[in-house]
C-alpha positions in Angstrom: 16.5 -7.8 -4.3 14.4 -5.2 -6.2 11.5 -4.8 -8.6 12.9 -2.4 -11.2 10.6 -1.0 -13.9 11.7 1.5 -16.5 9.9 2.2 -19.8 8.6 4.8 -22.2 5.3 4.3 -24.1 2.6 6.3 -25.9 -1.0 5.2 -25.5 -4.3 7.1 -26.2 -2.6 10.5 -26.3 -0.7 9.9 -23.0 3.1 9.8 -23.0 4.4 7.6 -20.2 7.9 7.8 -18.8 7.8 5.4 -15.9 10.9 4.6 -13.7 11.0 3.2 -10.2 12.9 0.6 -8.2 11.5 -0.9 -4.9 12.6 -3.7 -2.6 11.1 -7.2 -2.9 9.4 -9.2 -1.7 6.5 -6.9 -0.5 3.5 -5.1 -1.9 4.1 -2.2 -4.2 1.1 0.0 -4.7 0.7 2.1 -7.9 -1.5 5.0 -6.8 -3.1 7.8 -8.8 -6.2 9.0 -10.4 -7.9 7.1 -13.2 -6.2 7.5 -16.6 -2.7 8.3 -15.3 -1.1 5.1 -16.6 -1.3 2.7 -13.6 -2.8 -0.2 -15.6 -0.3 0.4 -18.4 2.5 -0.3 -15.9 0.9 -3.7 -15.2 0.6 -4.4 -18.9 4.3 -3.5 -19.5 5.5 -5.7 -16.6 3.3 -8.6 -17.8 4.5 -8.3 -21.4 1.0 -7.4 -22.7 2.4 -4.3 -24.5 5.8 -3.6 -26.0 6.9 -0.1 -25.0 9.3 2.0 -27.0 12.2 1.6 -24.6 12.1 -0.6 -21.6 13.9 -2.6 -18.8 11.9 -4.8 -16.4 13.7 -6.8 -13.7 11.8 -8.8 -11.0 14.1 -9.8 -8.1 17.1 -10.4 -10.4 15.1 -12.0 -13.2 15.5 -9.8 -16.3 12.2 -10.0 -18.3 12.8 -7.3 -20.8 15.6 -5.0 -21.9 15.5 -3.0 -25.1 19.2 -2.3 -24.8 20.0 -5.9 -25.5 16.9 -6.8 -27.5 15.3 -9.0 -24.8 11.6 -9.2 -24.6 10.1 -12.3 -23.0 6.6 -13.2 -24.1 3.9 -13.1 -21.4 3.8 -16.9 -21.0 7.5 -16.9 -20.1 7.4 -14.1 -17.5 5.5 -16.0 -14.8 3.3 -13.0 -13.8 0.1 -13.9 -12.0 -2.6 -11.5 -13.2 -5.7 -10.5 -11.3 -8.2 -8.0 -12.8 -11.3 -6.1 -11.6 -13.4 -8.8 -13.3 -12.6 -12.2 -11.7 -12.7 -13.9 -15.2 -13.5 -17.3 -13.7 -14.7 -20.1 -16.0 -18.4 -20.2 -15.5 -18.8 -23.9 -16.4 -16.2 -25.0 -13.8 -16.5 -25.3 -10.0 -14.1 -23.4 -7.8 -12.0 -26.5 -7.6 -11.9 -26.7 -11.4 -10.9 -23.1 -11.7 -8.1 -23.6 -9.2 -6.9 -26.8 -10.7 -6.8 -25.1 -14.1 -4.3 -22.6 -12.9 -2.3 -25.3 -11.2 -2.3 -27.6 -14.2 -0.8 -25.0 -16.5 2.0 -24.0 -14.1 5.5 -25.3 -13.7 6.3 -27.0 -10.4 6.6 -24.4 -7.6 6.4 -23.9 -3.8 2.7 -22.7 -3.6 0.5 -25.6 -2.7 -3.2 -26.1 -3.4 -4.2 -26.7 0.2 -2.1 -23.8 1.5 -3.8 -21.4 -0.9 -7.3 -22.7 -0.1 -6.5 -22.2 3.6 -4.9 -18.8 3.2 -7.9 -17.4 1.3 -10.6 -19.3 3.2 -11.9 -21.2 0.2 -12.7 -24.6 1.6 -16.5 -24.0 1.9 -16.6 -22.7 -1.7 -14.7 -25.5 -3.5 -17.9 -27.3 -4.9 -19.7 -24.1 -6.0 -19.7 -22.5 -9.4 -18.9 -18.8 -10.0 -22.6 -17.8 -10.3 -23.1 -19.0 -6.7 -20.4 -16.8 -5.3 -20.5 -13.2 -4.0 -18.2 -10.6 -5.6 -15.7 -10.9 -2.8 -15.7 -14.7 -3.0 -15.1 -14.5 -6.8 -12.1 -12.1 -6.2 -10.6 -14.5 -3.7 -10.9 -17.4 -6.1 -9.3 -15.3 -8.9 -6.4 -14.5 -6.6 -6.0 -18.1 -5.6 -5.9 -19.2 -9.2 -3.2 -16.6 -10.0 -1.2 -17.8 -7.0 -1.4 -21.5 -8.1 0.3 -20.5 -11.4 3.5 -20.2 -9.4 4.2 -16.6 -10.3 7.4 -14.8 -9.7 5.2 -11.7 -9.2 1.5 -11.2 -8.6 0.1 -8.2 -10.5 -3.3 -7.0 -9.3 -5.1 -4.3 -11.4 -7.8 -2.7 -9.1 -9.1 -6.1 -7.9 -11.6 -4.5 -5.5 -12.8 -1.7 -7.7 -16.1 -3.4 -8.7 -16.9 -4.4 -5.1 -19.2 -2.5 -2.7 -17.9 -1.4 0.7 -19.1 -4.6 2.5 -17.3 -6.9 0.1 -14.2 -4.8 0.1 -14.1 -5.1 3.9 -14.6 -8.8 3.5 -11.6 -9.4 1.2 -9.1 -6.9 2.6 -8.1 -9.1 5.6 -7.3 -11.9 3.1 -5.1 -9.6 1.1 -3.3 -8.5 4.2 -2.7 -12.2 5.1 -1.4 -12.8 1.6 1.1 -10.0 2.0 2.5 -11.4 5.3 2.3 -15.1 4.5 3.9 -15.4 1.0 7.4 -14.1 0.3 6.1 -12.9 -3.1 6.4 -9.5 -4.9 3.0 -8.0 -5.4 2.3 -5.1 -7.8 -1.1 -3.6 -6.9 -3.0 -0.9 -8.7 -5.6 1.2 -6.9 -7.0 4.7 -6.4 -8.3 3.9 -2.9 -6.4 5.3 0.0 -7.9 2.7 2.3 -6.2 0.0 0.3 -2.9 1.9 0.2 -2.6 2.1 4.0 -3.7 -1.5 4.6 -1.6 -3.2 2.0 1.4 -1.1 0.7 5.0 -1.6 1.7 6.2 0.6 -1.1 4.2 3.4 -2.8 4.6 4.6 -6.3 2.7 7.8 -6.9 1.8 8.4 -10.6 0.5 11.5 -12.3 -0.1 12.0 -16.0 2.2 9.1 -17.0 5.1 10.1 -14.7 6.3 8.9 -11.3 6.1 11.7 -8.8 7.5 9.7 -5.9 8.4 6.1 -5.0 9.6 4.7 -1.8 8.5 3.2 1.6 4.8 4.0 2.0 5.3 5.8 5.4 7.9 8.1 3.9 5.9 9.0 0.8 2.7 9.7 2.8 4.6 12.0 5.2 5.9 14.3 2.4 4.2 17.7 2.4 5.3 18.5 -1.2 3.2 15.8 -2.8 -0.5 16.0 -3.9 -1.4 13.4 -1.3 -0.7 15.9 1.5 -3.3 18.3 0.1 -6.1 15.7 0.3 -8.7 16.0 3.1 -7.7 12.6 4.4 -3.9 13.4 4.4 -2.3 11.3 7.1 1.0 9.8 8.1 1.4 6.0 8.4 3.5 4.4 11.1 4.4 0.8 11.7 4.2 0.1 15.4 4.7 -2.7 17.9 2.5 -3.3 20.9 4.5 -2.8 24.1 2.1 -3.1 27.0 -1.6 -2.9 27.8 -2.7 -0.7 30.7 -6.2 -2.0 31.5 -6.7 0.3 34.4 -6.2 3.4 32.2 -7.8 1.6 29.1 -4.7 2.4 27.0 -2.3 0.5 24.9 1.3 1.6 24.5 2.9 1.3 21.1 6.5 1.7 20.0 6.9 3.6 16.7 9.9 5.3 15.0 11.7 5.4 18.3 8.8 7.0 20.1 6.0 5.9 22.5 2.5 6.3 21.4 -0.7 5.8 23.5 -3.9 4.6 21.9 -7.2 3.3 23.2 -6.9 -0.2 24.6 -6.4 -2.8 21.8 -7.0 -6.5 21.7 -3.7 -7.3 19.9 -1.1 -9.4 21.7 2.0 -7.8 23.2 4.7 -7.8 20.4 2.1 -7.6 17.6 2.8 -5.3 14.7 0.1 -2.7 14.0 -0.2 0.1 11.5 -1.6 3.4 12.6 -2.7 6.5 10.7 -2.2 9.9 12.2 -4.4 12.5 10.3 -2.5 15.7 9.5 -5.5 17.8 10.6 -5.3 16.2 14.1 -1.6 17.1 14.8 -0.9 20.2 17.0 2.6 21.5 17.1 4.3 22.9 20.1 7.9 24.0 21.0 7.5 23.4 24.8 5.9 20.6 26.8 2.3 21.5 27.5 0.8 21.0 31.0 -2.7 20.3 32.2 -4.1 19.0 28.9 -5.9 15.8 27.9 -3.6 14.9 25.0 -1.6 11.8 25.8 0.9 12.0 23.0 3.7 14.6 22.8 5.9 13.1 20.1 9.3 14.8 19.7 10.6 15.3 16.2 12.5 17.7 13.8 10.8 20.0 11.3 11.5 19.0 7.7 9.9 20.8 4.8 7.2 23.4 5.3 5.0 23.6 2.3 2.3 26.2 1.7 -1.2 25.0 1.0 -2.6 28.1 -0.5 -6.1 26.6 -1.3 -6.7 26.1 2.4 -4.7 29.1 3.7 -2.6 26.5 5.5 0.9 25.1 5.8 1.9 21.5 5.7 4.7 20.8 8.2 6.8 17.6 8.0 7.9 16.2 11.4 10.8 13.8 11.0 11.1 10.9 13.4 13.6 8.0 13.6 12.8 6.1 10.4 9.4 7.7 10.0 7.5 10.9 10.1 4.3 12.8 10.7 2.5 15.5 8.8 0.8 18.5 10.4 -1.6 20.9 8.8 -1.5 24.2 10.6 -2.0 27.9 9.8 0.8 30.0 8.4 0.3 32.2 11.5 1.2 29.2 13.7 4.4 28.6 11.7 5.4 32.2 12.2 4.5 32.4 15.9 6.4 29.2 16.7 9.4 30.2 14.6 9.1 26.9 12.7 11.8 26.2 10.0 13.7 23.2 8.8 15.8 21.6 11.6 13.9 23.0 14.5 12.9 20.6 17.3 9.1 20.4 17.8 6.5 18.4 19.7 3.6 16.8 17.7 0.6 16.7 20.0 -1.9 14.0 19.1 -5.0 12.8 21.0 -5.1 9.0 21.5 -8.6 9.0 20.1 -7.5 10.7 16.9 -5.0 7.9 16.0 -6.6 5.3 13.7 -5.3 1.8 14.5 -5.7 -0.3 11.3 -7.0 -3.9 11.5 -4.2 -6.4 11.8 
């Protein structure tokens, strides 16, 4: 099944022409700078605006289609909305806020006790919103949206108003939500930390247009997109823990058909972990090096090579089985190694340079 969004709209001088289709369930992150149209996509999906031309399909449920004159009102779309501001009822306890969302919903599979457990709300049920931290208020707002039994959860920068400490507090709950509920999630952010922790699919938006859409690992590994020019450009790999070598203080991960060694992890064998490999930390070689401290020599095939003129650098895509890396090197290195599309190459990465994301 897919989440398919297509519409055209004019708002505040910005002409939007949005079109993407991504698999569901899973978390689809809309990413881009402020003012590029991310929140307008949420509004269009939820039925809060009526675009000029449109077609919105959520997992086979057609919500709007201008070709046949279909436009379901917001209350019939079953979209659970979460905003930057938690918008809790100040005169109600946490329980009252949650029961309000449940009372207005049609019968569904998401149970009160399950949501309370999932989001760690049991200690908060008797409190009022003014007695909650920003992160706690966000968790209650998410729970209330879930109890409305949505067919899709739409979250418009829910962490934007939180400081770093409260963001760190709530991100594990959002990750649990992603893995526990088989529910499509549409998530707006301009934070790369949130992208790499939460996204299954990534939709990159610039000036009202979709630059790229697809699996998050594939989009982040493309050298021709603006993300690759960022200081924090990095590839993202989904890995599985193979074995722990306590003597060497290393953990072996399997990723994209390759073996990767990282510092010893606490995760159980078989666990799935995401890792970030910064583009600036990847060294390219055409032969196996000897007598160096680098543990990882990852074999791949050169894809695109994109000039990064502002840095006097080149961005080299390294294709793996079902994944990829990105290397930022000098144009001289490209010339000396004879790199071009299709050439076999080794990506050398220090174990200490690989960021293992919290599970």
